[in-house]
Backbone as numpy.savetxt, mean C-alpha at the origin, in Angstrom:
# Nx Ny Nz CAx CAy CAz Cx Cy Cz
-11.77 -23.15 23.47 -12.58 -21.94 23.47 -11.73 -20.67 23.47
-10.60 -20.75 24.18 -9.73 -19.58 24.20 -9.24 -19.26 22.80
-8.91 -20.33 22.03 -8.41 -20.11 20.66 -9.49 -19.45 19.81
-10.73 -19.91 19.96 -11.82 -19.32 19.20 -12.04 -17.85 19.54
-11.85 -17.51 20.81 -12.00 -16.13 21.24 -10.96 -15.24 20.59
-9.72 -15.70 20.58 -8.64 -14.92 19.98 -8.79 -14.83 18.45
-9.24 -15.92 17.84 -9.42 -15.92 16.39 -10.46 -14.89 15.97
-11.58 -14.85 16.67 -12.62 -13.87 16.36 -12.15 -12.45 16.64
-11.37 -12.27 17.71 -10.88 -10.94 18.06 -9.92 -10.41 16.99
-9.04 -11.27 16.47 -8.13 -10.82 15.41 -8.90 -10.41 14.16
-10.01 -11.10 13.90 -10.85 -10.72 12.77 -11.46 -9.35 12.97
-11.89 -9.04 14.18 -12.45 -7.72 14.47 -11.40 -6.62 14.29
-10.19 -6.88 14.76 -9.11 -5.89 14.63 -8.81 -5.63 13.15
-8.74 -6.69 12.35 -8.46 -6.54 10.92 -9.54 -5.74 10.22
-10.81 -6.04 10.53 -11.90 -5.33 9.87 -11.98 -3.88 10.33
-11.57 -3.61 11.55 -11.55 -2.22 12.02 -10.52 -1.41 11.25
-9.34 -1.99 11.03 -8.31 -1.30 10.25 -8.76 -1.13 8.80
-9.45 -2.14 8.28 -9.94 -2.04 6.90 -10.99 -0.94 6.79
-11.81 -0.77 7.81 -12.79 0.31 7.82 -12.09 1.67 7.74
-11.00 1.83 8.47 -10.25 3.09 8.43 -9.71 3.37 7.03
-9.21 2.33 6.36 -8.68 2.50 5.01 -9.78 2.89 4.04
-10.92 2.22 4.12 -12.05 2.55 3.23 -12.54 3.96 3.48
-12.63 4.36 4.74 -13.07 5.72 5.08 -12.11 6.75 4.51
-10.82 6.47 4.57 -9.83 7.40 4.01 -9.97 7.49 2.49
-10.26 6.37 1.84 -10.48 6.40 0.39 -11.68 7.29 0.04
-12.77 7.11 0.76 -13.97 7.90 0.48 -13.70 9.38 0.72
-12.94 9.71 1.77 -12.64 11.11 2.07 -11.81 11.76 0.97
-11.05 10.97 0.22 -10.18 11.51 -0.83 -10.73 11.26 -2.23
-12.02 11.00 -2.33 -12.62 10.73 -3.63 -12.49 11.91 -4.58
-12.44 13.12 -4.05 -12.34 14.32 -4.89 -10.92 14.88 -4.94
-9.93 14.17 -4.38 -8.55 14.64 -4.37 -7.88 14.33 -5.70
-7.33 15.35 -6.34 -6.71 15.18 -7.65 -5.53 14.22 -7.58
-5.53 13.21 -8.45 -4.42 12.28 -8.55 -4.30 11.28 -7.42
-5.30 11.21 -6.55 -5.22 10.29 -5.40 -5.35 8.84 -5.87
-4.56 7.96 -5.24 -4.61 6.53 -5.52 -5.12 5.79 -4.29
-6.14 4.97 -4.51 -6.81 4.29 -3.40 -5.91 3.27 -2.72
-6.16 3.07 -1.44 -5.44 2.06 -0.66 -6.26 0.78 -0.59
-5.56 -0.34 -0.51 -6.20 -1.65 -0.42 -5.53 -2.42 0.72
-6.34 -3.01 1.60 -5.78 -3.80 2.69 -5.52 -5.23 2.22
-4.34 -5.74 2.51 -3.96 -7.11 2.16 -4.00 -7.94 3.44
-4.94 -8.87 3.49 -5.09 -9.73 4.67 -4.18 -10.96 4.54
-3.66 -11.39 5.66 -2.83 -12.59 5.69 -3.24 -13.45 6.87
-3.29 -14.75 6.65 -3.72 -15.67 7.71 -2.55 -16.06 8.59
-2.81 -16.11 9.89 -1.80 -16.65 10.79 -1.57 -18.12 10.45
-0.40 -18.61 10.79 -0.10 -20.01 10.50 -1.10 -20.92 11.23
-1.65 -21.86 10.48 -2.61 -22.79 11.07 -1.94 -23.73 12.06
-2.73 -24.21 13.01 -2.23 -25.15 14.01 -2.77 -26.54 13.69
-1.88 -27.53 13.64 -2.28 -28.91 13.38 -2.74 -29.55 14.68
-3.99 -30.02 14.70 -4.59 -30.59 15.90 -4.55 -32.11 15.83
-4.06 -32.73 16.90 -4.06 -34.19 17.03 -4.79 -34.59 18.31
-5.23 -35.86 18.36 -5.86 -36.35 19.58 -4.84 -36.50 20.69
-5.31 -36.36 21.90 -4.43 -36.55 23.05 -3.85 -37.96 23.02
-2.57 -38.09 23.29 -1.85 -39.36 23.35 -1.62 -39.96 21.97
-1.77 -39.18 20.89 -1.37 -39.70 19.58 0.13 -39.89 19.57
0.57 -40.73 18.66 2.00 -41.03 18.61 2.39 -41.28 17.16
3.67 -41.16 16.87 4.17 -41.30 15.51 4.72 -42.68 15.22
5.17 -43.37 16.23 5.69 -44.73 16.01 5.45 -45.53 17.28
5.99 -46.74 17.34 5.77 -47.59 18.50 6.15 -46.88 19.80
5.28 -46.93 20.78 5.55 -46.25 22.04 4.39 -46.44 22.98
4.17 -45.50 23.83 3.09 -45.62 24.79 1.97 -44.66 24.45
0.83 -44.84 25.05 -0.32 -43.98 24.83 -0.65 -43.24 26.13
0.33 -42.58 26.68 0.11 -41.82 27.89 0.34 -42.62 29.14
0.73 -43.89 29.01 0.98 -44.73 30.19 2.44 -45.17 30.16
2.97 -45.41 31.31 4.34 -45.84 31.44 4.42 -47.34 31.21
4.44 -47.74 29.94 4.51 -49.15 29.58 5.63 -49.34 28.58
5.94 -50.60 28.34 7.01 -50.91 27.39 6.54 -50.59 25.97
7.46 -50.25 25.08 7.10 -49.97 23.68 6.39 -51.16 23.05
5.47 -50.90 22.13 4.72 -51.95 21.47 4.92 -51.82 19.96
4.68 -52.92 19.27 4.87 -52.95 17.83 3.62 -53.39 17.07
2.54 -53.69 17.76 1.33 -54.13 17.08 0.13 -53.73 17.92
-1.08 -53.83 17.29 -2.31 -53.52 18.01 -2.56 -54.51 19.13
-2.16 -55.78 18.90 -2.37 -56.80 19.93 -1.59 -56.45 21.18
-0.33 -56.06 20.99 0.47 -55.67 22.14 -0.09 -54.43 22.81
-0.73 -53.55 22.00 -1.33 -52.35 22.56 -2.56 -52.69 23.38
-3.20 -53.83 23.08 -4.39 -54.24 23.82 -5.67 -53.76 23.19
-5.66 -53.55 21.88 -6.87 -53.12 21.19 -6.89 -53.76 19.81
-7.98 -53.63 19.11 -8.11 -54.19 17.77 -8.79 -53.17 16.88
-8.86 -53.45 15.58 -9.47 -52.52 14.63 -10.98 -52.41 14.85
-11.55 -53.40 15.57 -12.98 -53.35 15.83 -13.27 -52.66 17.16
-12.22 -52.24 17.85 -12.40 -51.61 19.14 -13.13 -50.27 18.99
-13.72 -49.79 20.08 -14.46 -48.53 20.05 -13.55 -47.35 19.72
-12.24 -47.51 19.97 -11.32 -46.41 19.67 -11.16 -46.18 18.17
-11.69 -47.14 17.34 -11.57 -46.99 15.90 -12.80 -46.33 15.28
-13.72 -45.87 16.10 -14.99 -45.38 15.58 -14.82 -44.10 14.76
-15.62 -43.98 13.72 -15.71 -42.77 12.88 -14.36 -42.33 12.31
-13.55 -43.30 11.92 -12.31 -42.96 11.23 -11.14 -42.66 12.12
-11.35 -42.51 13.44 -10.24 -42.29 14.34 -9.53 -43.61 14.57
-8.24 -43.62 14.37 -7.48 -44.87 14.38 -6.38 -44.79 15.41
-6.39 -45.71 16.35 -5.34 -45.75 17.37 -4.15 -46.59 16.94
-4.18 -47.02 15.69 -3.06 -47.80 15.16 -1.80 -46.95 15.20
-0.75 -47.38 15.90 0.48 -46.56 15.99 1.15 -46.35 14.65
0.79 -47.16 13.65 1.41 -47.02 12.34 0.57 -46.17 11.40
-0.57 -45.68 11.86 -1.44 -44.78 11.09 -1.87 -43.66 12.03
-0.97 -42.72 12.24 -1.23 -41.67 13.22 -2.41 -40.80 12.78
-3.47 -40.71 13.58 -4.64 -39.92 13.21 -4.45 -38.43 13.53
-4.96 -37.57 12.65 -4.98 -36.13 12.88 -6.42 -35.64 12.86
-6.73 -34.73 13.74 -8.06 -34.13 13.72 -8.18 -33.14 12.58
-7.14 -32.39 12.32 -7.13 -31.42 11.22 -6.44 -30.14 11.63
-6.58 -29.11 10.80 -5.94 -27.83 11.06 -6.93 -26.85 11.68
-6.41 -26.02 12.58 -7.22 -25.00 13.23 -6.70 -23.64 12.82
-7.59 -22.83 12.21 -7.21 -21.48 11.83 -7.11 -20.58 13.05
-6.15 -19.67 13.03 -5.91 -18.78 14.17 -6.20 -17.32 13.82
-7.02 -17.10 12.80 -7.39 -15.73 12.46 -6.46 -15.12 11.43
-6.67 -13.82 11.17 -5.85 -13.13 10.18 -5.43 -11.77 10.70
-4.58 -11.10 9.91 -4.11 -9.76 10.28 -3.85 -8.99 8.99
-3.68 -7.68 9.10 -3.39 -6.84 7.95 -1.89 -6.91 7.67
-1.52 -7.57 6.58 -0.12 -7.73 6.24 0.45 -6.49 5.57
-0.39 -5.79 4.80 0.11 -4.63 4.05 -1.07 -3.77 3.63
-0.84 -2.47 3.59 -1.80 -1.55 2.98 -1.19 -1.13 1.65
-1.65 -1.76 0.58 -1.08 -1.55 -0.74 -1.79 -0.40 -1.44
-1.11 0.16 -2.44 -1.65 1.27 -3.23 -2.08 0.76 -4.59
-3.30 1.10 -4.98 -3.82 0.75 -6.30 -3.47 1.90 -7.26
-2.54 1.64 -8.18 -2.06 2.69 -9.08 -2.86 2.76 -10.38
-4.06 2.24 -10.39 -4.88 2.28 -11.60 -5.11 3.73 -12.05
-5.20 3.91 -13.36 -5.38 5.24 -13.93 -6.72 5.83 -13.51
-6.68 7.11 -13.10 -7.92 7.82 -12.78 -8.49 8.49 -14.02
-9.73 8.88 -13.94 -10.38 9.56 -15.07 -9.72 10.92 -15.31
-9.72 11.35 -16.58 -9.11 12.62 -16.97 -10.19 13.69 -17.13
-9.88 14.89 -16.63 -10.81 16.02 -16.72 -10.10 17.20 -17.37
-10.64 17.68 -18.47 -10.06 18.82 -19.18 -10.43 20.11 -18.47
-9.42 20.93 -18.15 -9.65 22.21 -17.46 -9.30 23.41 -18.33
-8.38 23.23 -19.26 -7.93 24.33 -20.10 -6.90 25.22 -19.45
-6.58 24.99 -18.18 -5.57 25.79 -17.48 -4.17 25.37 -17.92
-3.33 26.33 -18.18 -2.00 26.06 -18.73 -1.18 25.13 -17.86
-1.26 25.32 -16.56 -0.37 24.58 -15.66 -1.05 23.40 -14.97
-2.24 23.03 -15.43 -2.86 21.79 -14.99 -2.32 20.65 -15.83
-1.67 19.69 -15.18 -1.00 18.60 -15.89 -1.50 17.26 -15.38
-1.75 16.35 -16.30 -2.16 14.99 -15.94 -1.19 14.00 -16.53
-0.93 12.92 -15.80 -0.05 11.85 -16.28 -0.92 10.71 -16.79
-0.69 10.33 -18.02 -1.38 9.19 -18.61 -0.40 8.03 -18.62
-0.69 6.99 -17.84 0.24 5.88 -17.71 1.02 5.98 -16.41
2.18 5.32 -16.37 3.00 5.30 -15.16 3.82 6.57 -15.05
4.01 7.02 -13.81 4.88 8.17 -13.60 4.46 9.01 -12.41
5.40 9.81 -11.92 5.19 10.75 -10.83 5.86 12.08 -11.19
5.26 13.17 -10.73 5.95 14.45 -10.73 6.87 14.50 -9.52
7.99 15.20 -9.64 8.91 15.39 -8.52 8.78 16.82 -8.02
8.58 16.98 -6.71 8.48 18.31 -6.11 9.46 18.41 -4.95
9.90 19.64 -4.69 10.85 19.88 -3.61 10.10 20.29 -2.36
10.26 19.52 -1.27 9.62 19.83 0.00 10.69 20.09 1.06
10.33 20.64 2.21 11.33 20.84 3.27 11.98 19.54 3.72
11.29 18.39 3.54 11.85 17.10 3.95 12.67 16.44 2.85
12.74 17.05 1.68 13.46 16.45 0.56 12.56 16.30 -0.65
13.04 15.59 -1.66 12.28 15.38 -2.89 11.15 14.40 -2.61
9.95 14.75 -3.06 8.79 13.88 -2.94 8.13 13.73 -4.30
7.27 12.73 -4.42 6.66 12.40 -5.71 5.14 12.42 -5.57
4.48 12.86 -6.63 3.02 13.00 -6.58 2.42 12.81 -7.96
1.13 12.44 -7.98 0.35 12.37 -9.22 -0.55 13.59 -9.36
-0.55 14.45 -8.36 -1.39 15.65 -8.39 -0.72 16.69 -9.28
-1.30 16.94 -10.44 -0.72 17.87 -11.40 -1.36 19.24 -11.40
-2.03 19.64 -10.32 -2.65 20.96 -10.24 -1.59 21.98 -9.81
-0.82 22.48 -10.78 0.23 23.44 -10.50 -0.23 24.85 -10.88
0.50 25.84 -10.37 0.22 27.24 -10.73 1.54 28.01 -10.72
1.54 29.19 -11.29 2.72 30.05 -11.32 2.60 31.09 -10.22
3.57 31.12 -9.30 3.51 32.10 -8.21 4.02 33.46 -8.69
4.10 34.42 -7.78 4.47 35.79 -8.16 5.90 35.88 -8.69
6.77 34.97 -8.29 8.14 34.96 -8.78 8.30 34.15 -10.06
7.21 33.54 -10.53 7.26 32.80 -11.78 7.55 31.32 -11.63
7.69 30.83 -10.39 7.98 29.41 -10.17 6.69 28.59 -10.27
6.80 27.41 -10.85 5.67 26.48 -10.91 5.63 25.71 -9.60
4.50 25.79 -8.90 4.35 25.18 -7.59 3.01 24.47 -7.48
2.93 23.55 -6.47 1.64 22.94 -6.19 0.92 23.79 -5.15
-0.24 23.33 -4.69 -1.08 24.12 -3.81 -0.41 24.39 -2.46
0.57 23.57 -2.07 1.27 23.76 -0.79 2.54 24.57 -0.95
2.81 25.06 -2.14 3.98 25.89 -2.38 5.26 25.11 -2.65
5.14 23.82 -2.98 6.33 23.03 -3.30 6.66 23.18 -4.78
7.92 23.48 -5.07 8.35 23.73 -6.45 8.36 22.45 -7.28
7.86 22.56 -8.50 7.96 21.47 -9.47 9.38 21.44 -10.00
10.00 20.25 -10.06 11.40 20.11 -10.43 11.56 19.66 -11.87
12.68 20.09 -12.48 13.03 19.61 -13.82 13.96 18.42 -13.70
14.42 17.91 -14.84 15.26 16.72 -14.84 16.61 16.95 -14.17
17.01 18.20 -13.98 18.26 18.51 -13.29 18.05 18.73 -11.80
16.82 18.61 -11.34 16.54 18.81 -9.94 16.37 20.26 -9.55
16.15 21.14 -10.54 16.00 22.56 -10.28 14.54 22.97 -10.45
14.09 24.02 -9.73 12.73 24.51 -9.92 12.56 25.13 -11.30
11.34 25.08 -11.81 11.03 25.62 -13.13 10.44 27.01 -12.97
11.06 27.99 -13.67 10.64 29.39 -13.53 10.28 29.95 -14.90
9.08 30.46 -15.03 8.60 31.01 -16.28 9.10 32.44 -16.43
9.64 32.83 -17.60 10.09 34.22 -17.81 8.97 35.22 -17.54
9.36 36.40 -17.05 8.39 37.38 -16.59 7.51 37.92 -17.70
8.05 38.01 -18.93 7.29 38.63 -20.01 6.55 37.62 -20.88
6.45 36.37 -20.45 5.77 35.34 -21.24 4.37 35.13 -20.68
3.33 35.34 -21.48 1.97 35.08 -21.00 1.73 33.58 -20.87
0.85 33.21 -19.96 0.58 31.79 -19.71 0.09 31.07 -20.97
-0.65 31.76 -21.79 -1.21 31.14 -22.99 -0.14 30.73 -24.00
1.08 31.27 -23.87 2.16 30.94 -24.81 3.08 29.84 -24.27
2.83 29.37 -23.07 3.65 28.28 -22.50 3.10 26.95 -22.99
3.98 26.14 -23.60 3.59 24.84 -24.15 4.33 23.74 -23.42
3.60 22.74 -22.95 4.19 21.59 -22.26 3.81 20.34 -23.05
4.81 19.62 -23.55 4.56 18.46 -24.40 4.46 17.18 -23.57
4.23 16.07 -24.25 4.01 14.80 -23.57 5.19 14.31 -22.76
6.42 14.61 -23.19 7.60 14.17 -22.44 8.02 15.15 -21.36
7.21 16.21 -21.16 7.50 17.17 -20.10 8.30 18.37 -20.52
8.58 18.53 -21.82 9.34 19.69 -22.29 8.50 20.95 -22.18
9.05 21.96 -21.50 8.38 23.25 -21.33 8.99 24.23 -22.32
8.17 24.76 -23.24 8.64 25.68 -24.27 7.97 27.03 -24.10
8.76 28.08 -24.34 8.25 29.46 -24.28 8.69 30.19 -25.54
8.02 31.27 -25.92 8.41 32.00 -27.13 9.75 32.73 -26.96
10.41 32.98 -28.11 11.69 33.71 -28.10 12.83 32.84 -28.56
14.03 33.49 -28.61 15.24 32.79 -29.03 16.21 32.53 -27.88
16.14 33.38 -26.84 17.04 33.21 -25.71 16.45 33.89 -24.48
17.07 33.60 -23.33 16.63 34.20 -22.07 17.65 35.24 -21.62
17.14 36.29 -21.03 18.02 37.38 -20.57 17.57 37.81 -19.18
18.54 38.01 -18.29 18.23 38.39 -16.92 18.02 39.89 -16.81
16.89 40.28 -16.25 16.61 41.69 -16.00 17.20 42.06 -14.64
18.25 42.89 -14.61 18.92 43.18 -13.33 18.04 43.94 -12.35
17.04 44.65 -12.84 16.19 45.44 -11.95 15.21 44.55 -11.17
14.66 43.59 -11.86 13.67 42.69 -11.21 14.25 41.35 -10.82
15.49 41.09 -11.27 16.14 39.79 -11.05 15.28 38.64 -11.58
14.59 38.90 -12.69 13.77 37.90 -13.35 14.27 37.69 -14.77
14.18 36.44 -15.23 14.51 36.14 -16.61 13.38 36.62 -17.51
13.77 37.13 -18.67 12.81 37.51 -19.69 13.21 36.84 -20.99
12.23 36.61 -21.83 12.48 36.00 -23.13 12.64 37.08 -24.17
13.70 36.98 -24.99 13.98 37.98 -26.02 14.17 37.29 -27.35
14.20 38.08 -28.42 14.38 37.54 -29.76 13.06 37.46 -30.50
13.00 36.60 -31.47 11.80 36.42 -32.28 10.74 35.69 -31.45
9.70 36.39 -31.07 8.68 35.80 -30.19 7.74 34.86 -30.93
7.97 34.73 -32.24 7.18 33.75 -33.00 7.81 32.36 -32.93
9.04 32.30 -32.47 9.71 31.02 -32.29 9.42 30.46 -30.90
9.66 29.17 -30.72 9.54 28.51 -29.43 10.90 27.97 -29.01
11.30 28.23 -27.77 12.57 27.73 -27.23 12.28 26.87 -26.00
13.15 25.90 -25.80 12.98 24.99 -24.66 13.45 25.66 -23.39
12.56 25.73 -22.41 12.92 26.32 -21.12 13.44 25.27 -20.15
12.76 24.13 -20.05 13.14 23.06 -19.12 12.38 21.81 -19.50
12.71 20.72 -18.83 11.96 19.48 -19.00 11.54 18.98 -17.62
10.25 18.79 -17.45 9.71 18.36 -16.16 10.25 16.97 -15.81
10.62 16.81 -14.56 11.10 15.51 -14.07 9.90 14.58 -13.88
9.80 13.59 -14.74 8.72 12.61 -14.69 9.37 11.24 -14.51
9.14 10.62 -13.35 9.84 9.37 -13.02 8.85 8.27 -12.67
9.34 7.04 -12.71 8.56 5.88 -12.28 9.49 4.93 -11.54
8.91 3.89 -10.94 9.67 2.91 -10.18 9.27 1.52 -10.66
10.26 0.67 -10.88 9.97 -0.69 -11.32 9.40 -1.55 -10.21
9.68 -1.19 -8.96 9.19 -1.93 -7.80 8.06 -1.14 -7.16
6.88 -1.74 -7.05 5.74 -1.02 -6.48 5.94 -0.71 -5.00
6.87 -1.41 -4.34 7.14 -1.17 -2.93 8.23 -0.14 -2.72
8.71 0.48 -3.80 9.81 1.44 -3.69 9.37 2.73 -3.02
8.08 3.06 -3.13 7.58 4.30 -2.54 6.48 4.00 -1.52
6.28 4.95 -0.66 5.25 4.83 0.37 4.56 6.17 0.55
3.27 6.14 0.87 2.54 7.38 1.07 3.02 8.10 2.32
3.21 9.40 2.16 3.62 10.24 3.28 2.45 11.04 3.83
1.47 11.33 2.99 0.39 12.22 3.33 0.41 13.41 2.38
-0.66 14.17 2.34 -0.77 15.32 1.44 -0.59 14.91 -0.02
-0.98 13.67 -0.35 -0.89 13.17 -1.72 0.55 13.06 -2.21
1.49 12.85 -1.30 2.91 12.75 -1.63 3.42 11.35 -1.33
4.42 10.93 -2.10 5.10 9.66 -1.89 6.58 9.93 -1.64
7.20 9.07 -0.84 8.64 9.16 -0.65 9.28 7.79 -0.86
10.56 7.78 -1.19 11.29 6.53 -1.38 11.48 5.88 -0.02
11.10 4.63 0.11 11.11 3.98 1.42 12.52 3.77 1.95
13.52 3.80 1.09 14.89 3.62 1.56 15.35 4.76 2.46
14.77 5.94 2.29 15.24 7.10 3.03 14.12 8.12 3.09
13.80 8.59 4.27 12.73 9.59 4.41 13.08 10.93 3.80
14.35 11.15 3.50 14.76 12.39 2.85 14.64 12.32 1.33
14.14 11.20 0.82 13.94 11.08 -0.61 15.14 10.59 -1.38
16.25 10.32 -0.69 17.45 9.85 -1.37 17.93 8.55 -0.73
18.46 7.61 -1.52 18.97 6.36 -0.95 20.12 6.63 0.02
20.13 6.03 1.19 21.25 6.22 2.11 22.49 5.50 1.61
23.62 5.82 2.21 24.87 5.17 1.83 24.78 3.68 2.15
25.11 2.82 1.17 24.92 1.38 1.32 25.73 0.82 2.49
26.90 1.42 2.76 27.75 0.89 3.83 27.18 1.17 5.21
26.18 2.05 5.31 25.66 2.44 6.61 24.39 1.71 6.99
23.97 0.74 6.19 22.73 0.03 6.46 22.99 -1.46 6.51
22.01 -2.20 7.04 22.13 -3.64 7.14 21.94 -4.33 5.81
22.20 -5.63 5.77 22.12 -6.39 4.53 20.70 -6.42 3.98
19.71 -6.47 4.86 18.32 -6.56 4.39 17.89 -5.32 3.63
18.43 -4.15 3.98 18.10 -2.91 3.28 19.04 -2.67 2.11
20.26 -3.13 2.24 21.26 -2.88 1.20 20.84 -3.47 -0.13
20.21 -4.64 -0.12 19.79 -5.26 -1.37 18.78 -4.40 -2.11
17.87 -3.76 -1.35 16.87 -2.90 -1.99 17.50 -1.63 -2.53
18.50 -1.11 -1.83 19.15 0.11 -2.30 19.85 -0.13 -3.63
20.48 -1.29 -3.76 21.22 -1.60 -4.98 20.30 -2.06 -6.10
19.04 -2.34 -5.78 18.09 -2.80 -6.79 17.68 -1.63 -7.67
17.96 -1.66 -8.98 17.58 -0.52 -9.84 16.08 -0.30 -9.91
15.28 -1.34 -9.64 13.83 -1.18 -9.68 13.31 -0.34 -8.52
14.13 -0.15 -7.50 13.73 0.65 -6.35 14.21 2.09 -6.46
14.78 2.46 -7.61 15.28 3.80 -7.82 14.46 4.50 -8.91
14.32 5.83 -8.83 13.56 6.55 -9.86 14.24 6.46 -11.22
13.43 6.32 -12.26 13.92 6.27 -13.63 12.93 7.00 -14.52
13.33 7.39 -15.73 12.39 8.09 -16.62 11.12 7.30 -16.83
9.99 7.99 -16.72 8.69 7.32 -16.77 8.28 7.01 -18.20
7.46 5.99 -18.33 6.93 5.60 -19.63 5.62 6.33 -19.94
5.04 7.00 -18.94 3.80 7.73 -19.15 4.02 9.04 -19.88
2.92 9.72 -20.22 2.98 11.00 -20.90 2.18 12.05 -20.13
2.53 13.31 -20.39 1.88 14.44 -19.72 0.87 15.08 -20.67
-0.31 15.37 -20.14 -1.33 16.11 -20.89 -1.49 17.49 -20.27
-1.29 18.53 -21.06 -1.44 19.89 -20.56 -2.91 20.30 -20.56
-3.30 21.10 -19.59 -4.66 21.56 -19.49 -5.63 20.48 -19.05
-5.11 19.47 -18.35 -5.93 18.33 -17.92 -5.52 17.91 -16.52
-6.46 17.41 -15.75 -6.18 16.87 -14.43 -6.65 15.43 -14.35
-5.92 14.63 -13.58 -6.32 13.24 -13.33 -7.10 13.18 -12.02
-8.32 12.69 -12.10 -9.12 12.52 -10.89 -8.62 11.33 -10.09
-9.12 11.19 -8.88 -8.78 10.01 -8.07 -9.38 8.77 -8.72
-8.78 7.62 -8.43 -9.31 6.36 -8.98 -10.29 5.69 -8.01
-10.97 6.53 -7.21 -11.94 6.04 -6.23 -13.32 5.93 -6.87
-13.98 4.80 -6.65 -15.39 4.64 -7.01 -16.20 4.67 -5.72
-17.00 5.72 -5.55 -17.76 5.87 -4.31 -18.69 4.67 -4.09
-19.35 4.22 -5.17 -20.28 3.10 -5.04 -19.55 1.85 -4.58
-18.41 1.57 -5.19 -17.63 0.38 -4.82 -17.17 0.46 -3.36
-16.68 1.62 -2.94 -16.19 1.77 -1.58 -17.33 1.63 -0.57
-18.51 2.13 -0.90 -19.65 2.00 0.02 -20.08 0.55 0.16
-20.06 -0.18 -0.97 -20.39 -1.61 -0.90 -19.37 -2.34 -0.04
-18.09 -2.01 -0.22 -17.05 -2.63 0.59 -17.22 -2.28 2.07
-17.66 -1.06 2.35 -17.86 -0.65 3.73 -18.98 -1.45 4.39
-20.06 -1.68 3.64 -21.17 -2.48 4.17 -20.73 -3.92 4.40
-20.01 -4.47 3.42 -19.50 -5.84 3.56 -18.55 -5.95 4.74
-17.71 -4.95 4.92 -16.78 -4.92 6.03 -17.52 -4.87 7.37
-18.60 -4.08 7.43 -19.39 -3.98 8.67 -20.03 -5.31 9.03
-20.49 -6.04 8.04 -21.10 -7.35 8.30 -20.07 -8.34 8.83
-18.88 -8.32 8.27 -17.82 -9.20 8.76 -17.45 -8.86 10.20
-17.40 -7.58 10.49 -17.08 -7.16 11.86 -18.15 -7.65 12.84
-19.41 -7.52 12.44 -20.50 -7.98 13.31 -20.44 -9.49 13.52
-20.11 -10.24 12.46 -20.02 -11.70 12.59 -18.93 -12.09 13.58
-17.79 -11.42 13.52 -16.72 -11.70 14.46 -17.10 -11.28 15.87
-17.83 -10.17 15.99 -18.26 -9.73 17.32 -19.21 -10.74 17.95
-20.12 -11.29 17.15 -21.04 -12.31 17.67 -20.27 -13.57 18.07
-19.23 -13.91 17.32 -18.41 -15.07 17.67 -17.72 -14.85 19.01
-17.26 -13.63 19.25 -16.62 -13.32 20.53 -17.62 -13.47 21.67
-18.84 -12.98 21.47 -19.88 -13.10 22.51 -20.24 -14.55 22.77
-20.30 -15.35 21.70 -20.60 -16.77 21.86 -19.52 -17.48 22.66
-18.26 -17.21 22.31 -17.16 -17.83 23.03 -17.15 -17.39 24.49
-17.47 -16.13 24.73 -17.49 -15.62 26.10 -18.60 -16.30 26.90
-19.74 -16.51 26.26 -20.85 -17.19 26.95 -20.49 -18.64 27.28
-19.82 -19.32 26.37 -19.41 -20.70 26.62 -18.40 -20.77 27.76
-17.48 -19.82 27.79 -16.51 -19.80 28.89 -17.21 -19.54 30.23
-18.19 -18.67 30.21 -18.94 -18.36 31.43 -19.64 -19.60 31.98
-20.27 -20.36 31.08 -20.96 -21.60 31.53 -19.94 -22.63 32.03
-18.79 -22.71 31.35 -17.78 -23.70 31.74 -17.26 -23.41 33.14
-17.06 -22.14 33.44 -16.48 -21.76 34.73 -17.54 -21.80 35.85
-18.69 -21.24 35.58 -19.70 -21.07 36.65 -20.68 -22.21 36.78
-20.98 -22.92 35.68 -21.95 -24.00 35.74 -21.32 -25.37 35.80
-20.53 -25.69 34.75 -19.91 -27.02 34.69 -18.92 -27.21 35.83
-18.17 -26.13 36.12 -17.16 -26.26 37.18 -17.74 -26.45 38.55
-19.01 -26.11 38.75 -19.62 -26.20 40.08 -20.35 -27.54 40.30
-20.45 -28.38 39.25 -21.13 -29.67 39.38 -20.31 -30.59 40.27
-21.00 -31.30 41.16 -20.33 -32.25 42.04 -19.75 -31.57 43.24
């Protein structure tokens, strides 16, 4: 009974954590570029149950007697009551009752990277990634990665997200739009190339801002947006605020291999755990919605609630049985 109580309790704990994950998904249904979380359940190792005094070879059955080699020496036969319903006391055919499950637990909260729906906005600095890839932004904690492409140009001309984190180019530098270039003339192609009109850039010493000069009918390359992907889905982890960081290092950079243990060193040296040029493409004037389906999440929430209730009833049943065993059965005689 104790095992049943613990098994049901672990189920309640797992479903409670799953409820939190589903609730977080629903809360971020309108978050640009959000990727839903999925709970991965794992079963505890099952326990093999045998009858009391079972044995694997010739020996005793709980009594201090000499070893035996046959049923006759054991003092029983195949027609004995101990052979009823398939249970066999034959020392050469060890009977097992079966396996007992010990419940489950949340092994991992995985991220579903499925493509979200695309919404056309017409805004110059609204960018969506079609396929695999992340934008790289500079945060106080280091480089972070995001699918949220809702960028804007601040007063200094830097492209930033809503929290003021600079969008980075392939050289790791912030992207700054020349002061005299209107937003409508900024072109961002599928590979992340940012083009502005003119032939060259010139620094205005009075404003300390770059300006575009030359033939304004031409287009010149200003920068290329850093668009990266990871071959290993476990290479990044959610930090919050729709940001991801490399799990090897909270600062966004792999630590020195000599300073870590062997279990981490293998992942650091694995090229699939490092950022590389993405295979996806960028769409200008478009945003990627979250990949959350409200209807699906609500159905999962109802299903989750029913599982939680079933485990709760199992706990109450086990508790009632223990109560009778202690207070009723134990008082007989």
